Structures are given as C-alpha cells and as structure tokens.
N, C-alpha and C positions, 0 to 999 in steps of 0.2 A: 464409534462415531466415524462417519465418512465426511471428510471436509467438503466434498462436492454435492452432498445431499441437501435437499430443501433450499436451493439457490433461487431467490427472487430477484430478478433484474429490475432495478428501479428505472422509472421513466427519465429521471434526472438525477444527476450527481451520484452518490455512492451510498450503499448500505454497509454498515459496520456491525460485526457480531464478535464479541469478546469470547474466545474459546477457552483461555486459561489466564488467570491472574495469580501469580505466586511470587512472593518476596519482591525481587526487583525486575521481574519479566512479566510482560503482557503480550499475549498472542491474540491477534485479531484477523478474522477473515473479512475481506473487503470485496464487495461486488460492485463494479462500476458500470454505469450506462455509457453511452456514447455522447453524453451531453453533461460534462463535468464542469463545474465553476473553476475558473482559473484563480486559485488561491496560492499565495507564496507561504510556505510553511517554514518555520524556524523552531524546532523542537528541543526541549530540554534533555531528551534522552537519545541514545543511539537507536537506529532502526535498521533491521535487516529484513529485505523483502524478497519474496519468491513469487513469480508470476506463474500461477497454476493453469490458467486458461486465458487466451486472448492475446492482445498486444497493447503496448502503451508507450508513450514518450514522456520522459521527465527531463526537466532542465535542472541540472545540479551544479551550482556555482558557475552559471553561464555556459555549461557544456551540455549539449543535447545528447540524451542516452535513450536509444531505442531498445525496448524490451519485448520479448515474445515468450511463449510458453517454455517454462523451464529456466528462464534467466533469473539471476539473483543480483541484488544490489545492496551494498552497505552504505548507510547515510549516517555519518557521525553527527553527534549532538551539535546544536548551534549552526548547522549547515543549511543555507538557504536552498530550497527546492520547490519545484512547481510541476504539476502534471499538466501537460498541455494537450494530451490525446489519450483516449482509451477506446478501444474496440468495445461495442456493446456486449455485455456479458463477461467482461475481463474479471478474473478472480485472482486476488492476491492473498498471500499469507504475510502478515507483518508482524514481526517480533520487535517489540520496544524493550530496550534494556536501560534501566534507570541506574544512575550511580548512587541514588539515595537508598541506602539499605536500612 
C-alpha cells in the first residue's frame, strides 16, 4: 500500500480513511480541502500527527502551530485543539492511541 495513492481531495472539509485499527491504536489518513469547518476537538485518546503533504495551522491550547510537509505534532488526550487553516490537498497521517486496552 502507498499512503499517497488514490487521494480524492474533497470540495469541503476532510476525507478520513482508516488504514489500521489494532488493539489500542487507530491509524487514519486524512485529506483536507482548503475549506474546513472550524471545530474544536477534545479527544479521549492521544493523537500523533504527521503532515505528509501541504500546510496547516492548528490552535493547540491557545497556541498557534504552523505545520508543513514532514512536521509532526503530539496532541495529548483531553487537549483542546482546532484546525484553522489547511492548504487544499493537505494529507495527514493521524495515529490515535487509546488508554482503553
């Protein structure tokens, strides 16, 4: 499998594709449009993200973080975060790590 194969850029928001779900780990490929809804997330699990393509801006606990291709970010569980900008065609790899075994 090539993670960059068969990428469909949505006209609005994001497309999510689960690549692997095993025990307490879930790996998701996310493809973002340049028109994403401003949603504040507070997740029950830790999340580690890798930006494979494009650019994005995330507000993480009131701090603006600019991401570009190759950048990673760890978001601890229960941490408020919001995506405020994505370049059209931005591709993310998101690894969710649950403490519920």
